C-alpha positions in Angstrom: 69.6 61.8 126.1 67.1 64.6 126.4 63.4 64.3 126.2 63.0 66.1 122.9 65.5 63.7 121.2 63.7 60.7 122.6 60.3 62.0 121.1 62.1 62.7 118.1 63.3 59.2 117.7 59.8 57.7 118.5 58.0 60.0 116.1 60.3 58.9 113.4 59.7 55.3 114.1 56.3 56.0 113.7 56.8 57.8 110.5 58.6 54.8 109.4 55.8 52.2 110.4 53.3 54.4 108.4 55.2 53.8 105.3 54.2 50.0 105.4 50.9 50.6 103.7 52.1 52.3 100.6 55.0 49.9 100.2 52.7 47.0 100.6 51.4 48.3 97.1 54.6 46.8 95.5 53.6 43.4 96.9 52.2 41.1 94.0 48.4 41.0 94.0 46.8 38.3 96.0 49.6 38.1 98.6 48.4 37.2 102.2 48.9 40.1 104.3 49.7 37.9 107.5 52.8 36.3 104.9 53.9 39.6 104.5 54.0 40.4 108.3 56.1 37.1 108.9 58.3 38.0 106.2 58.7 41.3 107.5 59.8 40.0 111.1 61.8 37.4 109.5 64.0 40.2 107.4 64.0 42.3 110.4 64.9 39.9 113.1 68.0 38.3 110.8 69.3 41.9 109.9 69.2 43.1 113.6 70.8 39.6 114.9 73.7 40.1 112.2 74.2 43.9 113.0 74.3 42.9 117.0 76.7 40.2 116.5 79.1 42.4 113.9 79.0 45.0 116.7 79.9 42.4 119.6 77.0 43.5 121.6 75.0 40.5 122.2 75.3 39.7 125.7 73.0 37.0 126.8 74.7 36.5 130.4 72.2 37.5 133.1 69.6 38.2 130.4 66.2 38.1 131.8 64.2 35.3 129.8 60.4 35.7 131.1 60.1 39.3 130.0 62.0 38.9 126.7 59.7 35.8 125.8 56.4 38.0 126.8 57.9 40.6 124.6 58.7 38.4 121.7 55.1 36.7 121.9 53.4 40.0 122.0 55.0 41.2 119.0 54.5 38.0 117.1 50.7 38.0 118.0 50.6 41.7 117.1 51.0 40.6 113.2 48.2 38.0 112.5 45.8 39.8 115.1 46.1 43.3 113.2 46.0 41.9 109.7 42.8 39.3 110.6 41.1 42.2 112.6 41.5 44.3 109.5 40.5 41.8 107.1 37.2 41.1 109.0 36.2 44.8 110.2 37.8 46.4 107.2 40.7 48.7 107.3 39.0 51.7 109.1 37.7 50.2 112.0 40.2 47.6 112.3 43.2 50.2 112.5 41.1 52.7 114.6 40.5 49.9 117.4 43.9 48.5 117.3 46.0 51.5 117.0 43.7 53.7 118.9 43.4 51.3 121.9 47.0 50.7 122.3 47.8 54.2 124.3 44.6 53.6 126.6 45.9 50.2 127.4 49.6 51.2 127.8 48.4 54.0 130.0 46.1 51.6 132.1 48.8 49.1 132.3 51.4 51.6 133.4 49.0 53.0 135.9 48.4 49.3 137.5 51.8 47.8 137.1 54.2 50.8 137.8 51.8 52.8 139.9 52.5 55.6 137.7 49.2 57.7 136.9 49.4 59.3 133.4 49.2 63.4 133.7 46.7 65.5 132.4 48.5 66.4 129.3 48.7 62.9 128.3 44.9 62.2 128.8 44.0 65.3 126.7 46.6 64.6 123.8 45.6 60.8 123.6 41.8 61.7 123.5 42.7 64.4 120.7 45.0 62.0 118.8 42.6 59.0 118.9 39.5 61.2 117.9 41.7 62.3 114.9 42.2 59.1 114.0 38.8 58.2 114.0 38.1 61.0 111.9 41.1 60.3 109.8 39.4 56.9 108.7 36.0 58.0 108.2 36.7 58.4 104.7 37.1 54.7 104.2 34.4 52.7 102.3 35.2 49.4 103.8 33.6 49.2 107.1 32.1 46.3 108.6 31.4 46.1 112.3 32.4 42.3 112.9 32.5 41.3 116.7 35.1 39.1 116.4 37.2 41.3 114.3 36.8 43.8 116.7 37.9 41.4 119.6 41.0 40.5 117.5 41.9 44.3 116.9 41.7 44.9 120.8 44.0 41.9 121.0 46.3 43.7 118.8 46.4 46.9 120.7 46.9 45.2 124.0 49.8 43.0 122.3 51.5 46.5 121.3 51.0 48.0 124.5 52.5 45.0 126.3 55.3 44.7 124.1 56.0 48.5 124.8 55.9 48.3 128.5 58.1 45.1 128.9 60.7 46.5 126.5 60.8 49.7 128.3 62.2 47.7 131.2 64.4 45.6 129.0 66.1 48.8 127.6 66.9 50.2 131.0 69.5 47.4 131.7 70.7 46.5 128.1 71.4 48.3 125.0 68.5 48.9 122.6 69.8 47.4 119.5 70.3 44.2 121.6 66.9 43.9 123.0 65.4 44.8 119.6 67.6 42.1 118.0 66.9 39.2 120.6 63.0 40.0 120.9 62.7 40.3 116.9 64.5 37.1 116.5 62.2 35.1 118.7 59.2 36.6 117.4 60.3 35.7 113.6 61.0 32.0 115.2 57.3 31.8 116.7 55.9 33.0 113.7 58.2 30.7 111.1 55.7 28.0 110.9 53.5 30.5 109.0 56.1 30.6 106.1 55.3 27.2 105.3 51.5 27.8 105.5 51.2 30.6 103.3 52.3 31.1 99.7 55.9 32.9 99.8 56.9 32.7 96.2 55.9 36.7 95.7 59.2 37.4 97.6 61.2 36.2 94.7 59.6 38.6 92.5 61.4 42.0 92.2 58.8 44.1 93.6 58.1 41.4 96.3 61.6 41.2 97.3 61.9 45.3 97.5 59.0 45.2 99.5 60.1 42.7 101.9 63.6 44.3 102.4 62.1 47.8 102.9 59.7 46.4 105.4 62.0 44.3 107.3 65.0 46.5 107.4 63.6 50.0 107.5 60.1 49.8 108.6 61.0 46.9 111.3 64.9 46.9 112.0 65.4 50.8 112.1 62.1 51.8 113.2 61.9 49.7 116.4 65.3 50.5 117.1 64.6 54.0 117.5 61.4 53.5 119.1 63.3 51.1 121.9 66.1 53.9 122.0 63.6 56.6 122.8 61.5 54.5 125.0 64.4 54.4 127.4 63.8 57.9 128.2 60.0 58.6 128.1 57.1 56.9 129.6 55.6 53.9 127.6 52.2 55.8 127.5 53.7 58.6 125.9 55.7 56.6 123.6 52.4 54.6 122.4 50.5 57.9 122.2 53.2 59.1 119.8 53.1 55.8 117.5 49.8 57.7 116.5 51.9 59.4 113.8 51.9 56.3 112.2 48.3 56.6 110.4 48.9 60.4 109.9 52.2 59.4 108.0 50.3 56.9 106.0 47.6 59.4 105.3 50.0 61.8 103.7 51.9 59.2 101.7 48.4 58.1 100.4 47.5 61.5 99.3 51.1 62.8 97.8 52.1 59.5 96.2 49.3 57.2 95.8 46.6 59.8 94.5 44.3 59.2 97.5 41.6 61.9 98.2 40.8 62.8 102.1 37.3 64.0 102.9 37.0 67.5 104.8 36.2 65.3 107.9 39.6 63.3 107.7 41.6 66.5 107.2 40.1 67.7 110.6 41.3 64.5 112.0 44.5 65.1 110.5 44.6 68.4 112.3 43.6 66.7 115.6 46.1 64.2 115.4 48.8 66.8 115.1 47.4 69.0 117.6 47.2 66.0 120.2 50.7 64.9 119.3 51.7 68.7 119.5 50.4 68.7 123.2 52.4 65.6 124.2 55.6 66.7 122.8 55.1 70.0 124.7 54.4 68.1 127.9 57.1 65.9 127.4 59.6 69.0 127.4 58.6 69.5 131.0 59.7 66.4 132.2 63.1 65.9 133.8 64.9 62.8 133.4 66.8 61.6 136.5 69.2 58.3 136.8 69.6 56.2 139.9 71.5 53.0 140.3 69.5 49.7 141.2 71.3 46.3 141.2 74.5 47.7 139.6 72.5 49.4 136.6 71.9 53.0 135.8 68.2 53.6 135.6 66.3 56.5 134.2 63.3 57.9 135.9 60.8 60.6 134.7 60.0 63.1 137.5 57.0 65.4 136.6 
């Protein structure tokens, strides 16, 4: 798979994630966001497991337990951390810190763990994209600077960064769909107690069921499969920065389908996000993938 295709898969995954905000408007009023996130993982995990079993691609022999559990915990932790942070700090601050911190944390972890220092184009692209994300959300009126909420948002960003880095190792040795199925099934199991804590009767309503199916099948199962597939061929730091297309998609959907209006500063933010992502795509095209065999498996390396 070429770099362009991998980048396209990650971008499309981010665009699918960006539909979650619009789709959640279909959920009955008063539904707890954490309950929605839990249902999302449950539907996505079950669907992926069924698909993998039907395809006969679930090979658990010699499956690495520790990294899989770490990836599952990271994804399970992201849901309540993010939604609680947004509740405490408001959509603007919570989203910017959670989504904006993930690329930086991913790049730093990649640097420390893999000794791979991100290239200059990544730093420039990430700075532009994060600044654009910040300006995009300045049109939001619900802003509360809550120290605990900010800490939880940073925890959400760290969770996503860890999930991405660990998943990159897993998809090198196993099929992408198997990795996503196993990780998300475990994540759903970890969050399953929440199904008995929060009111879940909303899923029995037509709008709630439709929202759950979209969030689980499209914005989770399909999106994370595409993300994992592309992640196998590009650096994790690059993939996380490309995921900033999520708030960009959410903003466009809000304008064209929900009737929201963006301020002039927000439109500048949109332009900076597009510019940052564009620079990163251009830089990724210059990366030449090569393959080497390690312990009987073919592994991809990215040479710059």
